[in-house]
PyMOL CGO cylinders between C-alpha atoms (Angstrom):
from pymol import cmd
from pymol.cgo import CYLINDER

trace = [
    CYLINDER, 13.60, 41.56, 4.74, 11.24, 38.61, 4.10, 0.3, 1, 1, 1, 1, 1, 1,
    CYLINDER, 11.24, 38.61, 4.10, 11.47, 35.24, 5.82, 0.3, 1, 1, 1, 1, 1, 1,
    CYLINDER, 11.47, 35.24, 5.82, 11.50, 32.19, 3.56, 0.3, 1, 1, 1, 1, 1, 1,
    CYLINDER, 11.50, 32.19, 3.56, 10.63, 28.69, 4.73, 0.3, 1, 1, 1, 1, 1, 1,
    CYLINDER, 10.63, 28.69, 4.73, 12.35, 25.86, 2.89, 0.3, 1, 1, 1, 1, 1, 1,
    CYLINDER, 12.35, 25.86, 2.89, 10.57, 22.53, 3.09, 0.3, 1, 1, 1, 1, 1, 1,
    CYLINDER, 10.57, 22.53, 3.09, 12.81, 19.52, 2.77, 0.3, 1, 1, 1, 1, 1, 1,
    CYLINDER, 12.81, 19.52, 2.77, 11.61, 16.17, 1.52, 0.3, 1, 1, 1, 1, 1, 1,
    CYLINDER, 11.61, 16.17, 1.52, 9.57, 15.20, -1.48, 0.3, 1, 1, 1, 1, 1, 1,
    CYLINDER, 9.57, 15.20, -1.48, 6.97, 17.44, -3.03, 0.3, 1, 1, 1, 1, 1, 1,
    CYLINDER, 6.97, 17.44, -3.03, 3.56, 16.41, -1.66, 0.3, 1, 1, 1, 1, 1, 1,
    CYLINDER, 3.56, 16.41, -1.66, 1.69, 16.78, -4.94, 0.3, 1, 1, 1, 1, 1, 1,
    CYLINDER, 1.69, 16.78, -4.94, 3.56, 14.42, -7.21, 0.3, 1, 1, 1, 1, 1, 1,
    CYLINDER, 3.56, 14.42, -7.21, 2.51, 13.20, -10.63, 0.3, 1, 1, 1, 1, 1, 1,
    CYLINDER, 2.51, 13.20, -10.63, 2.85, 9.48, -11.27, 0.3, 1, 1, 1, 1, 1, 1,
    CYLINDER, 2.85, 9.48, -11.27, 3.12, 8.11, -14.78, 0.3, 1, 1, 1, 1, 1, 1,
    CYLINDER, 3.12, 8.11, -14.78, 0.98, 5.16, -15.78, 0.3, 1, 1, 1, 1, 1, 1,
    CYLINDER, 0.98, 5.16, -15.78, 4.12, 3.00, -15.95, 0.3, 1, 1, 1, 1, 1, 1,
    CYLINDER, 4.12, 3.00, -15.95, 5.12, 3.97, -12.38, 0.3, 1, 1, 1, 1, 1, 1,
    CYLINDER, 5.12, 3.97, -12.38, 1.64, 3.22, -11.04, 0.3, 1, 1, 1, 1, 1, 1,
    CYLINDER, 1.64, 3.22, -11.04, 1.55, -0.16, -12.77, 0.3, 1, 1, 1, 1, 1, 1,
    CYLINDER, 1.55, -0.16, -12.77, 5.04, -1.03, -11.52, 0.3, 1, 1, 1, 1, 1, 1,
    CYLINDER, 5.04, -1.03, -11.52, 4.02, -0.26, -7.91, 0.3, 1, 1, 1, 1, 1, 1,
    CYLINDER, 4.02, -0.26, -7.91, 0.75, -2.20, -8.33, 0.3, 1, 1, 1, 1, 1, 1,
    CYLINDER, 0.75, -2.20, -8.33, 2.64, -5.24, -9.69, 0.3, 1, 1, 1, 1, 1, 1,
    CYLINDER, 2.64, -5.24, -9.69, 5.09, -4.96, -6.82, 0.3, 1, 1, 1, 1, 1, 1,
    CYLINDER, 5.09, -4.96, -6.82, 2.21, -4.81, -4.30, 0.3, 1, 1, 1, 1, 1, 1,
    CYLINDER, 2.21, -4.81, -4.30, 0.64, -7.98, -5.73, 0.3, 1, 1, 1, 1, 1, 1,
    CYLINDER, 0.64, -7.98, -5.73, 3.75, -10.10, -5.18, 0.3, 1, 1, 1, 1, 1, 1,
    CYLINDER, 3.75, -10.10, -5.18, 3.34, -12.85, -2.59, 0.3, 1, 1, 1, 1, 1, 1,
    CYLINDER, 3.34, -12.85, -2.59, 4.19, -11.75, 0.94, 0.3, 1, 1, 1, 1, 1, 1,
    CYLINDER, 4.19, -11.75, 0.94, 4.25, -8.03, 0.15, 0.3, 1, 1, 1, 1, 1, 1,
    CYLINDER, 4.25, -8.03, 0.15, 3.12, -5.71, 2.93, 0.3, 1, 1, 1, 1, 1, 1,
    CYLINDER, 3.12, -5.71, 2.93, 1.31, -2.73, 1.35, 0.3, 1, 1, 1, 1, 1, 1,
    CYLINDER, 1.31, -2.73, 1.35, 2.19, -0.41, 4.24, 0.3, 1, 1, 1, 1, 1, 1,
    CYLINDER, 2.19, -0.41, 4.24, 5.91, -1.22, 3.91, 0.3, 1, 1, 1, 1, 1, 1,
    CYLINDER, 5.91, -1.22, 3.91, 5.76, -0.88, 0.12, 0.3, 1, 1, 1, 1, 1, 1,
    CYLINDER, 5.76, -0.88, 0.12, 4.06, 2.53, 0.48, 0.3, 1, 1, 1, 1, 1, 1,
    CYLINDER, 4.06, 2.53, 0.48, 6.70, 3.65, 2.98, 0.3, 1, 1, 1, 1, 1, 1,
    CYLINDER, 6.70, 3.65, 2.98, 9.46, 2.56, 0.61, 0.3, 1, 1, 1, 1, 1, 1,
    CYLINDER, 9.46, 2.56, 0.61, 7.95, 4.66, -2.21, 0.3, 1, 1, 1, 1, 1, 1,
    CYLINDER, 7.95, 4.66, -2.21, 7.01, 7.50, 0.18, 0.3, 1, 1, 1, 1, 1, 1,
    CYLINDER, 7.01, 7.50, 0.18, 3.29, 7.36, -0.62, 0.3, 1, 1, 1, 1, 1, 1,
    CYLINDER, 3.29, 7.36, -0.62, 0.20, 6.72, 1.46, 0.3, 1, 1, 1, 1, 1, 1,
    CYLINDER, 0.20, 6.72, 1.46, -1.05, 3.09, 1.55, 0.3, 1, 1, 1, 1, 1, 1,
    CYLINDER, -1.05, 3.09, 1.55, -4.52, 4.28, 0.50, 0.3, 1, 1, 1, 1, 1, 1,
    CYLINDER, -4.52, 4.28, 0.50, -3.03, 5.43, -2.80, 0.3, 1, 1, 1, 1, 1, 1,
    CYLINDER, -3.03, 5.43, -2.80, -1.61, 1.95, -3.43, 0.3, 1, 1, 1, 1, 1, 1,
    CYLINDER, -1.61, 1.95, -3.43, -5.01, 0.41, -2.70, 0.3, 1, 1, 1, 1, 1, 1,
    CYLINDER, -5.01, 0.41, -2.70, -6.72, 2.95, -5.01, 0.3, 1, 1, 1, 1, 1, 1,
    CYLINDER, -6.72, 2.95, -5.01, -4.31, 2.10, -7.84, 0.3, 1, 1, 1, 1, 1, 1,
    CYLINDER, -4.31, 2.10, -7.84, -4.87, -1.64, -7.27, 0.3, 1, 1, 1, 1, 1, 1,
    CYLINDER, -4.87, -1.64, -7.27, -8.65, -1.10, -7.49, 0.3, 1, 1, 1, 1, 1, 1,
    CYLINDER, -8.65, -1.10, -7.49, -8.23, 0.96, -10.68, 0.3, 1, 1, 1, 1, 1, 1,
    CYLINDER, -8.23, 0.96, -10.68, -6.07, -1.79, -12.19, 0.3, 1, 1, 1, 1, 1, 1,
    CYLINDER, -6.07, -1.79, -12.19, -8.72, -4.42, -11.33, 0.3, 1, 1, 1, 1, 1, 1,
    CYLINDER, -8.72, -4.42, -11.33, -11.41, -2.30, -12.96, 0.3, 1, 1, 1, 1, 1, 1,
    CYLINDER, -11.41, -2.30, -12.96, -9.29, -1.77, -16.07, 0.3, 1, 1, 1, 1, 1, 1,
    CYLINDER, -9.29, -1.77, -16.07, -8.83, 1.96, -15.51, 0.3, 1, 1, 1, 1, 1, 1,
    CYLINDER, -8.83, 1.96, -15.51, -5.04, 1.62, -15.29, 0.3, 1, 1, 1, 1, 1, 1,
    CYLINDER, -5.04, 1.62, -15.29, -3.70, 0.29, -18.53, 0.3, 1, 1, 1, 1, 1, 1,
    CYLINDER, -3.70, 0.29, -18.53, -0.23, 0.01, -20.03, 0.3, 1, 1, 1, 1, 1, 1,
    CYLINDER, -0.23, 0.01, -20.03, -1.73, 0.42, -23.51, 0.3, 1, 1, 1, 1, 1, 1,
    CYLINDER, -1.73, 0.42, -23.51, -1.39, 3.96, -24.75, 0.3, 1, 1, 1, 1, 1, 1,
    CYLINDER, -1.39, 3.96, -24.75, -3.75, 5.71, -27.13, 0.3, 1, 1, 1, 1, 1, 1,
    CYLINDER, -3.75, 5.71, -27.13, -4.15, 3.76, -30.36, 0.3, 1, 1, 1, 1, 1, 1,
    CYLINDER, -4.15, 3.76, -30.36, -2.68, 0.51, -29.01, 0.3, 1, 1, 1, 1, 1, 1,
    CYLINDER, -2.68, 0.51, -29.01, -4.67, -2.69, -28.75, 0.3, 1, 1, 1, 1, 1, 1,
    CYLINDER, -4.67, -2.69, -28.75, -6.46, -3.31, -25.46, 0.3, 1, 1, 1, 1, 1, 1,
    CYLINDER, -6.46, -3.31, -25.46, -7.61, -6.71, -24.27, 0.3, 1, 1, 1, 1, 1, 1,
    CYLINDER, -7.61, -6.71, -24.27, -10.61, -7.74, -22.20, 0.3, 1, 1, 1, 1, 1, 1,
    CYLINDER, -10.61, -7.74, -22.20, -11.55, -11.09, -20.74, 0.3, 1, 1, 1, 1, 1, 1,
    CYLINDER, -11.55, -11.09, -20.74, -13.91, -13.03, -22.99, 0.3, 1, 1, 1, 1, 1, 1,
    CYLINDER, -13.91, -13.03, -22.99, -16.26, -15.90, -22.22, 0.3, 1, 1, 1, 1, 1, 1,
    CYLINDER, -16.26, -15.90, -22.22, -17.49, -18.07, -25.06, 0.3, 1, 1, 1, 1, 1, 1,
    CYLINDER, -17.49, -18.07, -25.06, -20.97, -19.41, -24.36, 0.3, 1, 1, 1, 1, 1, 1,
    CYLINDER, -20.97, -19.41, -24.36, -23.19, -21.71, -26.40, 0.3, 1, 1, 1, 1, 1, 1,
    CYLINDER, -23.19, -21.71, -26.40, -25.65, -19.97, -28.71, 0.3, 1, 1, 1, 1, 1, 1,
    CYLINDER, -25.65, -19.97, -28.71, -29.15, -19.35, -27.42, 0.3, 1, 1, 1, 1, 1, 1,
    CYLINDER, -29.15, -19.35, -27.42, -32.28, -20.82, -29.00, 0.3, 1, 1, 1, 1, 1, 1,
    CYLINDER, -32.28, -20.82, -29.00, -32.41, -18.05, -31.59, 0.3, 1, 1, 1, 1, 1, 1,
    CYLINDER, -32.41, -18.05, -31.59, -29.69, -18.42, -34.20, 0.3, 1, 1, 1, 1, 1, 1,
    CYLINDER, -29.69, -18.42, -34.20, -28.94, -15.43, -36.46, 0.3, 1, 1, 1, 1, 1, 1,
    CYLINDER, -28.94, -15.43, -36.46, -30.05, -15.66, -40.05, 0.3, 1, 1, 1, 1, 1, 1,
    CYLINDER, -30.05, -15.66, -40.05, -27.48, -17.14, -42.43, 0.3, 1, 1, 1, 1, 1, 1,
    CYLINDER, -27.48, -17.14, -42.43, -27.08, -13.79, -44.18, 0.3, 1, 1, 1, 1, 1, 1,
    CYLINDER, -27.08, -13.79, -44.18, -26.26, -12.01, -40.91, 0.3, 1, 1, 1, 1, 1, 1,
    CYLINDER, -26.26, -12.01, -40.91, -23.33, -14.21, -39.90, 0.3, 1, 1, 1, 1, 1, 1,
    CYLINDER, -23.33, -14.21, -39.90, -22.30, -14.67, -36.29, 0.3, 1, 1, 1, 1, 1, 1,
    CYLINDER, -22.30, -14.67, -36.29, -23.11, -12.07, -33.66, 0.3, 1, 1, 1, 1, 1, 1,
    CYLINDER, -23.11, -12.07, -33.66, -20.57, -11.06, -31.02, 0.3, 1, 1, 1, 1, 1, 1,
    CYLINDER, -20.57, -11.06, -31.02, -22.04, -9.93, -27.71, 0.3, 1, 1, 1, 1, 1, 1,
    CYLINDER, -22.04, -9.93, -27.71, -19.89, -7.80, -25.40, 0.3, 1, 1, 1, 1, 1, 1,
    CYLINDER, -19.89, -7.80, -25.40, -20.97, -6.96, -21.85, 0.3, 1, 1, 1, 1, 1, 1,
    CYLINDER, -20.97, -6.96, -21.85, -19.37, -3.62, -20.95, 0.3, 1, 1, 1, 1, 1, 1,
    CYLINDER, -19.37, -3.62, -20.95, -18.10, -2.63, -17.49, 0.3, 1, 1, 1, 1, 1, 1,
    CYLINDER, -18.10, -2.63, -17.49, -21.16, -0.44, -16.92, 0.3, 1, 1, 1, 1, 1, 1,
    CYLINDER, -21.16, -0.44, -16.92, -23.50, -3.40, -17.62, 0.3, 1, 1, 1, 1, 1, 1,
    CYLINDER, -23.50, -3.40, -17.62, -24.60, -2.37, -21.11, 0.3, 1, 1, 1, 1, 1, 1,
    CYLINDER, -24.60, -2.37, -21.11, -24.55, -5.01, -23.84, 0.3, 1, 1, 1, 1, 1, 1,
    CYLINDER, -24.55, -5.01, -23.84, -23.03, -4.35, -27.26, 0.3, 1, 1, 1, 1, 1, 1,
    CYLINDER, -23.03, -4.35, -27.26, -23.99, -6.77, -30.07, 0.3, 1, 1, 1, 1, 1, 1,
    CYLINDER, -23.99, -6.77, -30.07, -21.90, -6.64, -33.24, 0.3, 1, 1, 1, 1, 1, 1,
    CYLINDER, -21.90, -6.64, -33.24, -21.68, -8.55, -36.48, 0.3, 1, 1, 1, 1, 1, 1,
    CYLINDER, -21.68, -8.55, -36.48, -18.57, -10.69, -36.78, 0.3, 1, 1, 1, 1, 1, 1,
    CYLINDER, -18.57, -10.69, -36.78, -17.66, -8.46, -39.73, 0.3, 1, 1, 1, 1, 1, 1,
    CYLINDER, -17.66, -8.46, -39.73, -17.34, -5.34, -37.53, 0.3, 1, 1, 1, 1, 1, 1,
    CYLINDER, -17.34, -5.34, -37.53, -13.80, -3.95, -37.47, 0.3, 1, 1, 1, 1, 1, 1,
    CYLINDER, -13.80, -3.95, -37.47, -11.96, -3.79, -34.12, 0.3, 1, 1, 1, 1, 1, 1,
    CYLINDER, -11.96, -3.79, -34.12, -11.65, 0.00, -34.44, 0.3, 1, 1, 1, 1, 1, 1,
    CYLINDER, -11.65, 0.00, -34.44, -15.42, 0.34, -34.95, 0.3, 1, 1, 1, 1, 1, 1,
    CYLINDER, -15.42, 0.34, -34.95, -16.11, -1.97, -31.98, 0.3, 1, 1, 1, 1, 1, 1,
    CYLINDER, -16.11, -1.97, -31.98, -13.71, 0.00, -29.76, 0.3, 1, 1, 1, 1, 1, 1,
    CYLINDER, -13.71, 0.00, -29.76, -15.34, 3.33, -30.72, 0.3, 1, 1, 1, 1, 1, 1,
    CYLINDER, -15.34, 3.33, -30.72, -18.81, 1.99, -29.95, 0.3, 1, 1, 1, 1, 1, 1,
    CYLINDER, -18.81, 1.99, -29.95, -17.68, 0.49, -26.63, 0.3, 1, 1, 1, 1, 1, 1,
    CYLINDER, -17.68, 0.49, -26.63, -16.04, 3.79, -25.59, 0.3, 1, 1, 1, 1, 1, 1,
    CYLINDER, -16.04, 3.79, -25.59, -19.20, 5.75, -26.39, 0.3, 1, 1, 1, 1, 1, 1,
    CYLINDER, -19.20, 5.75, -26.39, -21.46, 3.29, -24.57, 0.3, 1, 1, 1, 1, 1, 1,
    CYLINDER, -21.46, 3.29, -24.57, -19.17, 3.31, -21.51, 0.3, 1, 1, 1, 1, 1, 1,
    CYLINDER, -19.17, 3.31, -21.51, -19.32, 7.09, -21.44, 0.3, 1, 1, 1, 1, 1, 1,
    CYLINDER, -19.32, 7.09, -21.44, -15.68, 7.86, -22.17, 0.3, 1, 1, 1, 1, 1, 1,
    CYLINDER, -15.68, 7.86, -22.17, -16.30, 8.86, -25.80, 0.3, 1, 1, 1, 1, 1, 1,
    CYLINDER, -16.30, 8.86, -25.80, -12.75, 9.80, -26.79, 0.3, 1, 1, 1, 1, 1, 1,
]
cmd.load_cgo(trace, "trace")
């Protein structure tokens, strides 16, 4: 005869969907929310909530699924001393999260820009 130990309570190695993570992060950002109490309510460690909040700040947690549009903050600044030639059109400059700069013609398609940004950031889908 073999002894079997039955562990009650939640499984320790749970998988959280992106939607669940974002919901908990939004809940943690509400005014007056105590992260430790929130974590207890969801039966997770407070460090996990803080990690998800950091990932959300850095843009690593996103509600947009594959193929959907993604948005980034944009700052419009006055043109520098060197203006592009009339035949080139306007140039869009994007500073990526890793510090690299991507310069594109205004005629570049969003899909092309997204592919280039992914490759330069190292994700290269």
